[in-house]
MARDREN-804020 format. One line per field, with one value per residue (C-alpha): residue in three letters; chain; residue number from 1; x, y, z. Coordinates in nm, 2 decimals, always signed. Layout:
code = ala,...
unit = A,...
pos = NUM,...
c1 = X,...
c2 = Y,...
c3 = Z,...
***
This chain:
code = met,pro,ala,asp,val,asn,ser,val,val,lys,thr,tyr,asp,val,arg,gly,leu,val,asp,ser,glu,leu,thr,asp,asp,val,val,glu,ala,leu,ala,ala,ala,phe,val,asp,val,val,gly,ala,glu,asp,thr,ser,ile,val,val,gly,his,asp,met,arg,asp,ser,ser,pro,arg,phe,val,ala,ala,phe,ile,arg,gly,ala,arg,ala,arg,gly,ala,asn,ile,ile,ser,ile,gly,leu,cys,ser,thr,asp,glu,thr,tyr,phe,ala,ser,gly,ser,trp,asn,leu,pro,ser,ala,met,phe,thr,ala,ser,his,asn,pro,ser,thr,tyr,asn,gly,ile,lys,leu,ser,arg,ala,gly,ala,gln,ser,leu,ser,ala,asp,thr,gly,leu,phe,asp,val,arg,asp,arg,ala,ser,arg,tyr,leu,leu,asp,gly,ile,pro,ser,val,asp,asn,ala,gly,thr,leu,thr,glu,arg,asp,val,leu,ala,asp,tyr,ala,glu,tyr,leu,arg,gln,leu,val,asp,val,ala,gln,ile,arg,pro,leu,arg,ile,val,val,asp,ala,gly,asn,gly,met,ala,gly,leu,thr,val,pro,ala,val,leu,gly,thr,ala,ala,gly,leu,pro,glu,leu,pro,val,glu,ile,ile,pro,met,tyr,phe,glu,leu,asp,gly,thr,phe,pro,asn,his,glu,ala,asn,pro,leu,asn,pro,ala,asn,ile,val,asp,leu,gln,lys,ala,val,thr,ala,his,arg,ala,asp,met,gly,leu,ala,phe,asp,gly,asp,ala,asp,arg,cys,phe,val,val,asp,glu,arg,gly,glu,pro,met,ser,pro,ser,ala,val,ala,ala,leu,val,ala,val,arg,glu,ile,glu,arg,val,ala,ser,leu,gly,glu,ser,asp,ile,thr,val,leu,his,asn,leu,ile,thr,ser,asp,val,val,pro,gln,thr,ile,arg,ala,ala,gly,ala,arg,ala,ile,arg,thr,asn,val,gly,his,ser,leu,ile,lys,asp,ile,met,arg,glu,thr,gly,ala,val,phe,gly,gly,glu,his,ser,ala,his,tyr,tyr,phe,arg,asp,phe,trp,gly,ala,asp,asn,gly,met,leu,ala,ala,leu,his,val,ile,ala,glu,leu,gly,arg,gly,ser,asp,pro,leu,ser,thr,leu,ser,thr,arg,tyr,ser,pro,tyr,val,gln,ser,gly,glu,ile,asn,ser,val,val,ala,asp,val,asp,ser,ala,leu,ala,arg,ile,arg,glu,ala,phe,ala,asp,arg,gly,thr,leu,asp,thr,leu,asp,gly,leu,thr,val,ser,ser,glu,asp,arg,val,ala,asn,ser,leu,pro,pro,gln,asp,asp,glu,thr,arg,pro,phe,trp,trp,phe,asn,val,arg,ala,ser,asn,thr,glu,pro,leu,leu,arg,leu,asn,val,glu,ser,gly,ser,pro,ala,arg,met,glu,ser,val,arg,asp,glu,val,leu,ala,leu,ile,arg,gln,asn
unit = A,A,A,A,A,A,A,A,A,A,A,A,A,A,A,A,A,A,A,A,A,A,A,A,A,A,A,A,A,A,A,A,A,A,A,A,A,A,A,A,A,A,A,A,A,A,A,A,A,A,A,A,A,A,A,A,A,A,A,A,A,A,A,A,A,A,A,A,A,A,A,A,A,A,A,A,A,A,A,A,A,A,A,A,A,A,A,A,A,A,A,A,A,A,A,A,A,A,A,A,A,A,A,A,A,A,A,A,A,A,A,A,A,A,A,A,A,A,A,A,A,A,A,A,A,A,A,A,A,A,A,A,A,A,A,A,A,A,A,A,A,A,A,A,A,A,A,A,A,A,A,A,A,A,A,A,A,A,A,A,A,A,A,A,A,A,A,A,A,A,A,A,A,A,A,A,A,A,A,A,A,A,A,A,A,A,A,A,A,A,A,A,A,A,A,A,A,A,A,A,A,A,A,A,A,A,A,A,A,A,A,A,A,A,A,A,A,A,A,A,A,A,A,A,A,A,A,A,A,A,A,A,A,A,A,A,A,A,A,A,A,A,A,A,A,A,A,A,A,A,A,A,A,A,A,A,A,A,A,A,A,A,A,A,A,A,A,A,A,A,A,A,A,A,A,A,A,A,A,A,A,A,A,A,A,A,A,A,A,A,A,A,A,A,A,A,A,A,A,A,A,A,A,A,A,A,A,A,A,A,A,A,A,A,A,A,A,A,A,A,A,A,A,A,A,A,A,A,A,A,A,A,A,A,A,A,A,A,A,A,A,A,A,A,A,A,A,A,A,A,A,A,A,A,A,A,A,A,A,A,A,A,A,A,A,A,A,A,A,A,A,A,A,A,A,A,A,A,A,A,A,A,A,A,A,A,A,A,A,A,A,A,A,A,A,A,A,A,A,A,A,A,A,A,A,A,A,A,A,A,A,A,A,A,A,A,A,A,A,A,A,A,A,A,A,A,A,A,A,A,A,A,A,A,A,A,A,A,A,A,A,A,A,A,A,A,A,A,A,A,A,A,A,A,A,A,A,A,A,A,A,A,A,A,A,A,A,A,A,A,A,A,A,A,A,A,A,A,A,A
pos = 1,2,3,4,5,6,7,8,9,10,11,12,13,14,15,16,17,18,19,20,21,22,23,24,25,26,27,28,29,30,31,32,33,34,35,36,37,38,39,40,41,42,43,44,45,46,47,48,49,50,51,52,53,54,55,56,57,58,59,60,61,62,63,64,65,66,67,68,69,70,71,72,73,74,75,76,77,78,79,80,81,82,83,84,85,86,87,88,89,90,91,92,93,94,95,96,97,98,99,100,101,102,103,104,105,106,107,108,109,110,111,112,113,114,115,116,117,118,119,120,121,122,123,124,125,126,127,128,129,130,131,132,133,134,135,136,137,138,139,140,141,142,143,144,145,146,147,148,149,150,151,152,153,154,155,156,157,158,159,160,161,162,163,164,165,166,167,168,169,170,171,172,173,174,175,176,177,178,179,180,181,182,183,184,185,186,187,188,189,190,191,192,193,194,195,196,197,198,199,200,201,202,203,204,205,206,207,208,209,210,211,212,213,214,215,216,217,218,219,220,221,222,223,224,225,226,227,228,229,230,231,232,233,234,235,236,237,238,239,240,241,242,243,244,245,246,247,248,249,250,251,252,253,254,255,256,257,258,259,260,261,262,263,264,265,266,267,268,269,270,271,272,273,274,275,276,277,278,279,280,281,282,283,284,285,286,287,288,289,290,291,292,293,294,295,296,297,298,299,300,301,302,303,304,305,306,307,308,309,310,311,312,313,314,315,316,317,318,319,320,321,322,323,324,325,326,327,328,329,330,331,332,333,334,335,336,337,338,339,340,341,342,343,344,345,346,347,348,349,350,351,352,353,354,355,356,357,358,359,360,361,362,363,364,365,366,367,368,369,370,371,372,373,374,375,376,377,378,379,380,381,382,383,384,385,386,387,388,389,390,391,392,393,394,395,396,397,398,399,400,401,402,403,404,405,406,407,408,409,410,411,412,413,414,415,416,417,418,419,420,421,422,423,424,425,426,427,428,429,430,431,432,433,434,435,436,437,438,439,440,441,442,443,444,445,446,447,448,449,450,451,452,453,454,455,456,457,458,459,460,461,462,463,464,465,466,467,468,469,470,471,472,473,474,475,476,477,478,479,480
c1 = +1.68,+1.43,+1.16,+0.83,+0.51,+0.31,+0.50,+0.40,+0.04,-0.19,-0.56,-0.62,-0.29,+0.07,+0.32,+0.67,+1.03,+1.21,+1.45,+1.43,+1.06,+0.94,+1.18,+1.17,+1.11,+0.81,+0.66,+0.71,+0.54,+0.25,+0.20,+0.17,-0.07,-0.27,-0.32,-0.45,-0.68,-0.85,-0.85,-0.64,-0.48,-0.53,-0.67,-0.50,-0.39,-0.33,+0.00,+0.10,+0.35,+0.44,+0.77,+0.95,+1.30,+1.21,+0.88,+1.02,+1.21,+0.92,+0.69,+0.94,+0.93,+0.55,+0.54,+0.77,+0.55,+0.22,+0.33,+0.47,+0.11,-0.03,-0.16,-0.12,+0.02,-0.09,+0.16,+0.04,+0.37,+0.39,+0.04,-0.17,-0.36,-0.69,-0.55,-0.52,-0.88,-0.98,-0.81,-0.94,-1.29,-1.31,-1.14,-1.30,-0.96,-0.78,-0.51,-0.19,-0.06,+0.29,+0.29,+0.33,+0.10,+0.20,+0.47,+0.83,+1.07,+1.20,+0.86,+0.68,+0.37,+0.10,-0.27,-0.45,-0.80,-1.02,-1.18,-1.39,-1.18,-1.33,-1.14,-0.92,-0.88,-0.83,-1.19,-1.22,-0.91,-0.59,-0.51,-0.56,-0.30,-0.07,-0.11,-0.06,+0.24,+0.40,+0.38,+0.53,+0.83,+0.90,+0.83,+0.89,+0.64,+0.52,+0.50,+0.20,+0.25,+0.16,+0.33,+0.15,+0.23,+0.33,+0.20,+0.22,-0.05,-0.08,-0.42,-0.35,-0.54,-0.84,-0.84,-0.83,-1.11,-1.33,-1.30,-1.38,-1.69,-1.80,-1.75,-1.78,-1.55,-1.53,-1.79,-1.67,-1.53,-1.15,-0.97,-0.61,-0.52,-0.19,-0.13,+0.13,+0.20,+0.45,+0.68,+0.42,+0.20,-0.02,+0.28,+0.18,-0.20,-0.28,-0.13,-0.34,-0.67,-0.66,-0.42,-0.36,-0.08,-0.31,-0.44,-0.77,-0.90,-0.78,-0.99,-1.04,-0.80,-0.45,-0.24,+0.06,+0.26,+0.46,+0.69,+0.56,+0.89,+0.84,+1.09,+1.04,+1.28,+1.04,+1.30,+1.06,+0.83,+0.65,+0.37,+0.12,-0.11,-0.30,+0.00,-0.04,+0.33,+0.32,+0.08,+0.25,+0.43,+0.10,-0.08,+0.20,+0.19,-0.19,-0.18,+0.14,-0.01,-0.36,-0.50,-0.86,-0.77,-0.50,-0.48,-0.24,-0.22,-0.06,+0.21,-0.01,-0.25,-0.57,-0.63,-0.67,-0.67,-0.81,-0.69,-0.91,-0.80,-0.69,-0.46,-0.69,-0.74,-1.09,-1.19,-1.22,-1.57,-1.67,-1.54,-1.74,-2.06,-2.01,-1.95,-2.24,-2.48,-2.35,-2.38,-2.73,-2.85,-2.70,-2.86,-3.19,-3.20,-3.17,-3.48,-3.33,-3.54,-3.39,-3.05,-2.78,-2.46,-2.20,-1.99,-1.76,-1.82,-1.55,-1.68,-1.83,-2.20,-2.25,-2.20,-2.51,-2.71,-2.63,-2.70,-3.04,-3.12,-3.05,-3.31,-3.09,-3.03,-2.71,-2.54,-2.27,-1.98,-1.66,-1.33,-1.14,-1.15,-1.19,-1.50,-1.65,-1.60,-1.79,-2.08,-2.08,-2.16,-2.41,-2.61,-2.57,-2.46,-2.38,-2.10,-1.90,-1.68,-1.42,-1.26,-0.92,-0.99,-1.08,-1.38,-1.57,-1.79,-2.04,-1.95,-1.59,-1.67,-1.72,-1.35,-1.19,-1.06,-0.90,-0.88,-1.25,-1.33,-1.10,-1.30,-1.62,-1.48,-1.34,-1.68,-1.87,-1.64,-1.63,-2.01,-2.06,-1.89,-1.83,-1.48,-1.40,-1.38,-1.76,-1.82,-1.58,-1.76,-2.10,-2.00,-1.79,-2.03,-1.88,-1.55,-1.34,-1.03,-0.87,-0.73,-0.51,-0.30,-0.18,+0.06,-0.10,+0.03,-0.31,-0.58,-0.85,-0.80,-0.80,-1.13,-1.28,-1.19,-1.36,-1.66,-1.70,-1.65,-1.91,-2.16,-2.42,-2.34,-2.43,-2.52,-2.25,-2.21,-1.93,-1.93,-1.56,-1.42,-1.62,-1.84,-2.00,-2.26,-2.43,-2.81,-2.87,-2.66,-2.97,-3.17,-2.91,-3.00,-3.14,-2.94,-2.67,-2.77,-3.11,-2.96,-2.83,-2.78,-2.54,-2.49,-2.40,-2.07,-1.94,-1.62,-1.48,-1.19,-1.05,-0.76,-0.50,-0.49,-0.11,+0.02,-0.05,-0.23,-0.57,-0.71,-0.93,-1.17,-1.40,-1.66,-1.88,-2.09,-1.86,-1.48,-1.49,-1.70,-1.49,-1.17,-1.32,-1.43,-1.10,-0.89,-1.10,-1.08,-0.71,-0.64,-0.83,-0.64,-0.30,-0.36,-0.07
c2 = -2.85,-2.86,-2.59,-2.70,-2.53,-2.69,-2.50,-2.15,-2.20,-2.13,-2.13,-1.78,-1.68,-1.76,-1.66,-1.77,-1.68,-1.52,-1.76,-2.04,-2.10,-1.86,-1.87,-1.74,-2.10,-2.14,-1.81,-1.89,-2.23,-2.07,-1.81,-2.07,-2.28,-1.97,-1.89,-2.25,-2.25,-1.92,-1.97,-1.66,-1.79,-1.53,-1.28,-1.05,-1.06,-0.76,-0.77,-0.53,-0.53,-0.37,-0.20,-0.52,-0.56,-0.90,-0.80,-0.67,-0.99,-1.21,-1.00,-1.07,-1.45,-1.44,-1.26,-1.52,-1.81,-1.64,-1.53,-1.88,-2.01,-1.74,-1.47,-1.11,-0.91,-0.56,-0.44,-0.17,-0.15,-0.03,-0.03,-0.13,-0.45,-0.28,-0.10,-0.45,-0.52,-0.20,-0.29,-0.65,-0.53,-0.24,-0.43,-0.77,-0.94,-1.18,-1.03,-1.11,-0.88,-0.94,-0.87,-1.04,-0.78,-0.71,-0.99,-0.89,-0.80,-1.16,-1.27,-1.22,-1.36,-1.34,-1.25,-1.40,-1.31,-1.42,-1.17,-0.91,-0.92,-1.26,-1.44,-1.74,-1.96,-2.32,-2.40,-2.20,-2.30,-2.20,-2.56,-2.65,-2.39,-2.54,-2.89,-2.79,-2.57,-2.87,-3.07,-2.78,-2.76,-3.13,-3.15,-2.79,-2.54,-2.61,-2.30,-2.23,-2.12,-1.76,-1.62,-1.34,-0.97,-0.72,-0.37,-0.12,+0.10,+0.34,+0.31,+0.53,+0.84,+0.64,+0.45,+0.77,+0.93,+0.62,+0.62,+0.99,+0.92,+0.66,+0.87,+1.25,+1.43,+1.76,+1.94,+1.83,+2.06,+2.10,+1.81,+1.74,+1.38,+1.20,+0.90,+0.63,+0.45,+0.22,+0.26,+0.06,+0.13,+0.39,+0.62,+0.61,+0.59,+0.84,+1.14,+1.04,+0.98,+1.24,+1.49,+1.63,+1.39,+1.23,+1.56,+1.56,+1.88,+1.96,+1.84,+2.02,+1.78,+1.85,+1.53,+1.49,+1.21,+0.95,+0.70,+0.76,+0.66,+0.32,+0.09,-0.29,-0.33,-0.15,+0.06,+0.22,-0.06,-0.36,-0.26,-0.45,-0.20,-0.50,-0.52,-0.23,-0.17,-0.06,+0.23,+0.39,+0.64,+0.73,+0.77,+1.01,+1.21,+1.26,+1.42,+1.61,+1.77,+1.81,+1.62,+1.52,+1.15,+0.92,+0.64,+0.35,+0.12,-0.22,-0.30,-0.34,-0.08,-0.29,-0.26,+0.06,+0.12,+0.43,+0.64,+0.91,+1.26,+1.14,+0.89,+0.60,+0.32,+0.29,-0.07,-0.22,-0.34,+0.01,+0.12,-0.16,-0.05,+0.31,+0.23,-0.02,+0.25,+0.49,+0.23,+0.12,+0.48,+0.54,+0.26,+0.30,+0.66,+0.52,+0.30,-0.03,-0.21,-0.56,-0.46,-0.71,-0.65,-0.92,-0.94,-1.22,-1.41,-1.24,-0.88,-0.72,-0.78,-0.41,-0.47,-0.69,-0.49,-0.17,-0.33,-0.45,-0.11,+0.06,-0.16,-0.42,-0.79,-0.90,-1.22,-1.38,-1.54,-1.73,-1.54,-1.51,-1.26,-1.51,-1.66,-1.32,-1.20,-1.51,-1.44,-1.08,-1.19,-1.46,-1.23,-0.90,-0.75,-0.38,-0.41,-0.65,-0.60,-0.81,-0.74,-0.77,-0.44,-0.58,-0.40,-0.51,-0.30,-0.41,-0.10,-0.22,-0.56,-0.71,-0.67,-0.52,-0.17,+0.00,+0.34,+0.33,+0.26,+0.55,+0.78,+0.68,+0.76,+1.09,+1.18,+1.09,+1.28,+1.58,+1.62,+1.69,+1.87,+1.58,+1.45,+1.10,+0.98,+1.04,+0.83,+0.56,+0.54,+0.52,+0.21,+0.05,-0.03,-0.37,-0.51,-0.73,-0.94,-0.89,-1.20,-1.42,-1.69,-2.00,-2.26,-2.60,-2.95,-3.11,-2.87,-3.13,-3.22,-2.85,-2.80,-3.11,-2.97,-2.64,-2.81,-3.03,-2.74,-2.52,-2.79,-2.68,-2.31,-2.17,-2.23,-2.39,-2.36,-2.47,-2.21,-2.15,-2.32,-2.33,-2.04,-2.05,-1.79,-1.72,-1.76,-1.39,-1.31,-1.38,-1.14,-0.87,-0.83,-0.48,-0.17,-0.14,+0.21,+0.07,-0.21,-0.10,-0.45,-0.61,-0.93,-1.14,-1.30,-1.51,-1.65,-1.81,-2.05,-2.11,-2.32,-2.17,-2.30,-2.31,-2.33,-2.53,-2.24,-2.17,-1.82,-1.69,-1.39,-1.30,-1.03,-0.93,-0.64,-0.60,-0.60,-0.84,-1.10,-1.08,-1.13,-1.42,-1.60,-1.52,-1.66,-1.98,-2.06,-1.98,-2.22,-2.49,-2.42,-2.42,-2.72,-2.97
c3 = -3.63,-3.92,-3.91,-3.75,-3.84,-3.56,-3.29,-3.42,-3.54,-3.24,-3.21,-3.34,-3.52,-3.59,-3.33,-3.22,-3.13,-3.42,-3.60,-3.34,-3.41,-3.68,-3.97,-4.33,-4.46,-4.23,-4.33,-4.70,-4.66,-4.46,-4.73,-5.00,-4.79,-4.71,-5.08,-5.13,-4.83,-4.90,-5.28,-5.36,-5.68,-5.95,-5.69,-5.44,-5.08,-4.86,-4.66,-4.38,-4.10,-3.77,-3.66,-3.54,-3.69,-3.83,-3.99,-4.33,-4.41,-4.30,-4.53,-4.81,-4.74,-4.73,-5.07,-5.22,-5.10,-5.20,-5.54,-5.61,-5.57,-5.80,-5.56,-5.63,-5.34,-5.23,-4.98,-4.75,-4.56,-4.20,-4.04,-3.74,-3.74,-3.78,-4.09,-4.25,-4.14,-4.31,-4.63,-4.62,-4.55,-4.80,-5.08,-4.99,-5.00,-4.76,-4.55,-4.36,-4.08,-3.94,-3.57,-3.24,-3.08,-2.72,-2.70,-2.65,-2.93,-2.96,-3.10,-3.43,-3.59,-3.85,-3.81,-4.11,-4.24,-4.52,-4.75,-4.58,-4.26,-4.17,-3.90,-3.98,-3.67,-3.58,-3.65,-3.98,-4.17,-3.98,-3.90,-4.26,-4.35,-4.09,-4.22,-4.59,-4.49,-4.31,-4.64,-4.83,-4.59,-4.66,-5.03,-5.15,-5.28,-5.63,-5.84,-6.07,-6.43,-6.37,-6.06,-5.88,-5.90,-5.64,-5.59,-5.31,-5.16,-4.87,-4.69,-4.38,-4.50,-4.62,-4.29,-4.08,-4.29,-4.25,-3.87,-3.85,-4.05,-3.80,-3.50,-3.52,-3.28,-3.47,-3.25,-2.90,-2.63,-2.64,-2.48,-2.38,-2.42,-2.34,-2.57,-2.49,-2.82,-2.65,-2.95,-3.15,-3.45,-3.27,-3.32,-3.69,-3.66,-3.38,-3.57,-3.87,-3.69,-3.41,-3.58,-3.92,-4.04,-4.30,-4.43,-4.24,-4.07,-3.72,-3.43,-3.10,-2.94,-2.81,-2.82,-2.59,-2.74,-2.54,-2.71,-3.07,-3.22,-3.40,-3.23,-3.23,-2.94,-2.71,-2.53,-2.28,-2.17,-2.32,-2.55,-2.33,-2.15,-1.99,-1.74,-1.49,-1.49,-1.85,-1.80,-1.50,-1.72,-1.88,-1.55,-1.43,-1.75,-1.74,-1.40,-1.47,-1.78,-1.62,-1.92,-1.96,-2.03,-2.14,-2.40,-2.42,-2.72,-2.76,-3.01,-3.32,-3.20,-3.21,-2.84,-2.65,-2.27,-2.11,-1.81,-1.65,-1.55,-1.21,-1.37,-1.27,-1.52,-1.67,-1.68,-2.03,-1.92,-1.84,-2.19,-2.34,-2.16,-2.26,-2.63,-2.63,-2.52,-2.79,-3.06,-2.95,-2.94,-3.28,-3.47,-3.28,-3.40,-3.76,-3.70,-3.59,-3.33,-3.29,-3.17,-3.05,-2.86,-2.76,-2.45,-2.35,-2.03,-1.82,-1.87,-1.57,-1.52,-1.57,-1.94,-2.01,-1.76,-1.94,-2.28,-2.17,-2.00,-2.33,-2.50,-2.68,-2.65,-2.48,-2.60,-2.38,-2.57,-2.52,-2.49,-2.82,-3.10,-3.39,-3.23,-3.15,-3.51,-3.63,-3.39,-3.49,-3.84,-3.74,-3.52,-3.69,-3.36,-3.38,-3.12,-2.91,-2.61,-2.43,-2.09,-2.26,-2.44,-2.78,-2.92,-3.23,-3.46,-3.72,-3.92,-3.92,-4.08,-3.74,-3.67,-3.36,-3.36,-3.05,-3.22,-3.30,-2.93,-2.83,-3.06,-2.89,-2.54,-2.67,-2.83,-2.51,-2.29,-2.52,-2.56,-2.19,-1.90,-1.66,-1.61,-1.74,-1.38,-1.35,-1.66,-1.54,-1.20,-1.36,-1.55,-1.28,-0.99,-0.90,-0.78,-1.01,-0.93,-1.27,-1.45,-1.22,-1.38,-1.20,-1.33,-1.25,-1.31,-1.36,-1.50,-1.49,-1.13,-1.03,-1.21,-1.05,-0.70,-0.78,-0.92,-0.61,-0.36,-0.53,-0.64,-0.39,-0.36,-0.70,-1.06,-1.27,-1.65,-1.88,-2.16,-2.19,-1.88,-1.56,-1.44,-1.10,-1.01,-0.68,-0.70,-0.65,-0.96,-1.17,-0.95,-1.01,-1.37,-1.33,-1.43,-1.17,-1.06,-0.95,-0.74,-0.40,-0.24,-0.48,-0.28,-0.58,-0.69,-0.98,-1.10,-1.42,-1.45,-1.80,-1.91,-2.14,-2.50,-2.51,-2.15,-1.83,-1.68,-1.53,-1.56,-1.28,-1.29,-1.00,-0.96,-0.67,-0.55,-0.24,-0.20,+0.09,-0.10,-0.41,-0.20,-0.01,-0.33,-0.50,-0.22,-0.18,-0.56,-0.58,-0.29,-0.47,-0.80,-0.63,-0.40,-0.43
***
């Protein structure tokens, strides 16, 4: 079968099955098209890759296509996704990162950015890349007179030093931390940022490594900490080693999940609230007064409540990293958090960085004497269902059933799917520690961009209310 670009270009990135969907020819055509769309002829593009077996040859194909269209390539080799954002931001160059993130080993993909780590999504040029690449696959890639050059650079030490400058953990109390790299790129970045592998001074942190060997076959578990099954080993290790906390990274190490000293997961919403407070306090101490923080619409209500209580403006956004990066730039937001454990920082060019979020949690834990479970409880006053996916034959009909059932029972809005909120949710806008009744509930139902799925998230102040709303909405979604 001829290669088909359309099947691998998604809303936010390129991703597909190796060789059956994502091929060398497709990658080469995408590279040439990317150069054209971002205007990289006679300038440079940063290219990095993860530890998947197919990544080096796809990088080679990308380099061929990009150089044919006149782009100079700076290869930074094995790296995390946020290392490519660091290079793109600090050098003000477009970048391409070869990874399929948390997907199984049979997948690979490309995360593309404009200069300055600006996102490239369907609405900001990715579909233009797709369409141009489709033509190049049919007609061939025309070469420019002066082909681009290729140089290699290592950015790991500079990346690690930059993160340490953003969050000072040198003076914290001694901590023992178990880190599960999932055989992904955190096995390279954690020793550099939290250890001495990049030549930086030793920190008062003892790292107990798990699965730090780079292995794109993921022999121990999938590098997807969002699935509870994939953090079981970490939870056991934290309690066995009497550690202060645990960290789990996904395959390309741009997302970080946290486990407290009891082995209990800390909600990504709680992490977002904690980091938001720290970033608000930091910039306020520097004289900023009009401070904005973003949160997507499925984070816990504790996140906007905490942002407002800290004196900043909370802006609610759609789900999706490319969109949030754009809004970070538009609003000048100092921080943004998603319940999927993507965390965005103004001081990191508005891009997401799981390691930077981890440093904030470490710094906050290390500056006091309370265990992490106390911090986790403080920022987790409500009950969430977690994201529940349902395969549906007719998405529109399911949404119509939900809309009809809840038309007179709450406030409906259509920012990113359908959100229904009880009337007392608005009254629950005080800081959570000041609200003892917590009678509210809300839920959001969103359609997948790529599959016939509906994604449900529910939150309430009481477990019984959350379960009741969850079960009612699921029955409507799954009705034959």
